[in-house]
Every structure is written in C-alpha cells, then in structure tokens.
C-alpha positions, -999 to 999 in steps of 0.1 A, spaced: 0 3 -1 14 32 -9 21 59 16 4 92 15 15 130 20 -13 150 23 -41 142 -7 -15 127 -26 7 92 -23 44 95 -18 48 86 -55 23 111 -67 36 140 -47 72 135 -61 57 130 -93 42 160 -92 69 184 -79 92 170 -107 64 178 -133 60 215 -123 96 223 -118 96 242 -151 67 261 -139 86 275 -109 116 285 -131 92 302 -157 75 320 -128 106 330 -111 121 341 -146 93 364 -152 94 379 -115 132 383 -119 126 407 -149 110 436 -126 134 435 -99 170 451 -93 203 433 -102 214 419 -68 182 398 -65 189 365 -83 173 340 -103 185 311 -85 173 326 -51 140 331 -63 138 295 -80 149 281 -44 119 298 -27 94 288 -54 102 251 -51 92 255 -15 61 273 -27 56 241 -50 62 215 -22 37 237 1 10 233 -30 14 195 -31 13 192 4 -19 213 10 -38 210 -22 -76 204 -13 -95 187 -43 -128 203 -32 -116 239 -39 -128 233 -76 -96 243 -91 -71 227 -110 -40 217 -93 -17 236 -119 -35 267 -110 -31 265 -73 5 254 -79 11 284 -97 -5 307 -72 16 293 -45 47 293 -63 44 329 -71 32 340 -35 61 322 -19 82 341 -39 68 373 -37 65 369 0 100 363 -2 107 396 -19 87 416 6 107 404 35 137 415 15 121 448 18 140 455 -17 117 485 -27 127 520 -10 103 532 10 102 566 -10 90 547 -41 63 532 -22 52 562 -8 50 576 -46 32 547 -56 4 552 -28 1 590 -38 -5 584 -74 -31 556 -65 -49 579 -41 -46 608 -66 -61 586 -93 -90 575 -70 -99 610 -58 -98 623 -95 -119 596 -107 -146 602 -80 -149 639 -88 -147 636 -126 -167 604 -129 -143 594 -155 -108 582 -160 -86 611 -152 -61 622 -175 -24 621 -168 -24 661 -166 -54 656 -144 -34 630 -119 -4 655 -120 -28 686 -112 -39 662 -83 -9 658 -66 1 693 -73 35 686 -92 44 692 -128 33 668 -156 72 662 -164 74 652 -122 48 632 -123 63 609 -152 97 608 -131 73 597 -105 60 567 -126 98 559 -139 107 557 -104 78 533 -93 73 513 -121 94 482 -104 65 480 -76 39 469 -101 44 433 -83 16 422 -64 2 387 -47 -28 381 -71 -27 351 -93 -34 349 -129 -68 341 -139 -89 331 -167 -121 355 -172 -158 341 -178 -151 349 -217 -121 324 -219 -95 351 -221 -62 350 -200 -56 377 -178 -21 377 -166 -26 412 -147 -37 398 -113 -4 390 -101 6 426 -105 -20 444 -89 -26 440 -51 -2 457 -31 14 446 2 -10 460 25 -43 447 6 -59 416 20 -60 386 -6 -89 396 -29 -90 356 -32 -105 355 2 -132 382 -8 -143 371 -42 -144 338 -61 -115 335 -88 -139 341 -116 -154 372 -100 -121 386 -96 -113 380 -131 -145 394 -145 -141 423 -120 -106 429 -134 -114 429 -172 -143 453 -162 -121 478 -148 -94 473 -177 -123 482 -204 -126 518 -184 -88 524 -189 -78 551 -217 -73 532 -252 -36 533 -253 -34 522 -217 -56 490 -226 -34 486 -256 -1 482 -238 -16 461 -209 -27 439 -238 5 437 -256 27 434 -225 6 408 -204 -16 390 -229 7 390 -261 40 387 -238 58 417 -258 89 435 -248 84 472 -241 108 478 -273 82 456 -294 51 475 -283 69 507 -287 76 498 -326 38 489 -329 26 517 -312 50 546 -326 62 558 -292 94 557 -268 99 524 -250 103 545 -219 66 558 -227 57 521 -228 69 516 -191 52 546 -179 17 539 -196 19 502 -182 26 514 -148 2 541 -149 -28 514 -160 -16 489 -131 -18 520 -105 -50 527 -120 -63 494 -117 -49 491 -81 -68 522 -70 -97 509 -86 -97 474 -73 -94 486 -41 -122 512 -40 -144 482 -53 -134 459 -28 -136 482 0 -170 491 -5 -196 478 18 -221 447 7 -252 464 -8 -236 493 -25 -226 499 -62 
C-alpha cells in the first residue's frame, strides 16, 4: 500500500514536484525581470520550489480548481513573500505609488471618468514632467500577490499577479476566482484606449516594451510609463471596489 502525503501518495507527490519544476523556473524568471540586479534568479527558484512543495502538500481537491492553477498561485506567492521580506523597494517609491493611487481614486470620483495624466499630476500638485518621473521611479513596484486567472469569456488575464499591493488582503479571500477576473476585465475596459493596448500587448501577447513601442510608434520609456500608470489605476479601482460595503454599487 502506497504511503500518502496530504491528498497524494508519496509517488504522486514526487511526480507532481518534478512535473512542475519548469513552471517554478518560468514564474521566477518572469518576476526576476522586474527586480534589481542583486536579486538572483537562483534565489527566486529556490523559494518557488518551497511554494510548490507547499502546494502539493496542502492542495484540497474540493477547492474546485485545477492543481496547476493552485500550484502557480502558491509558487508566485512564496516568491513575492520572500521579496517583501527583503524589503527591496525603497520606502520613497512605495509612498509615491500610494500617492498616485490616491490621486487617481480622488480624481476619478470627482470627474466620474478616468482622469488624464495632466489631471493626475494636478491632483498631486506636481508638474506633468515630475509625474512622469514618479512613474519611472515606481515601475518596479507593480508586483503584487494576485494570481493569473481566466475570465468567464475564456481570455487569459495575466494582470492579477501585479495589482494587489502589500497591505491589501488577498482578494481571493473576498471574491471567487472568476468574479475577480471578471471585475478586472470590467476595470480594464474603463482604462484609456492606449493603456488598454499596452496592457494587452505586454501581459497577453507577452511583448517586450521595445516591441510595443515599435507597434505604437512611441518610445520604450513611454510604454513603461503607460504600463505603470495603468497598473496603478487598476490597483486604485480594485481597492475601491473591494472596500465597498455589501449592497453598495
């Protein structure tokens, strides 16, 4: 009789770990692209393997989710938790990101539409050029703790892992997976068209900023600004929606 570890036998457990090692490397490599040079890929992979093992040992088939999806979530979560423990992001960058999110939310509520860059800068009481510099400064903070998901329409939404900030509760504890994906899709549709285009090319088509810049006839630095701005908009909108009391629109 085979021994068991969690929901799997020992043989099944070992096979699942080996099978998903490639996924650990892929996730670690994608996250590494957004980090400073001193954070090594090998360190991220090591932490990701720990997350994979935890996924195998703690998986509950009654979650009504595929093991692959659950494993990706646990791998990414373990890596991001380790990065927060390293405190690699300077506090000034975090404060700027928070200030931009607050400005977006405030302007959106007042204008009843997505604010322009000029309006966000005015809300922050800084020149537009300074606002662009802030975006460049905080673009590496667009990491988050939400997993990738598939919306009800079947299109892959790879933004979820980048939107929640460090202080938010896991939205997956508040909404079902599909509800969260549908909400994100709804919020993306409210973004300015050029920001939607950047997000689609970057997260869904997996294009590099230079490739997107060529398609959109803009500079690569501008692509990074638009992506960061869009992610901060989504974080502000998501936070506002999730913090509303039940029964309110």
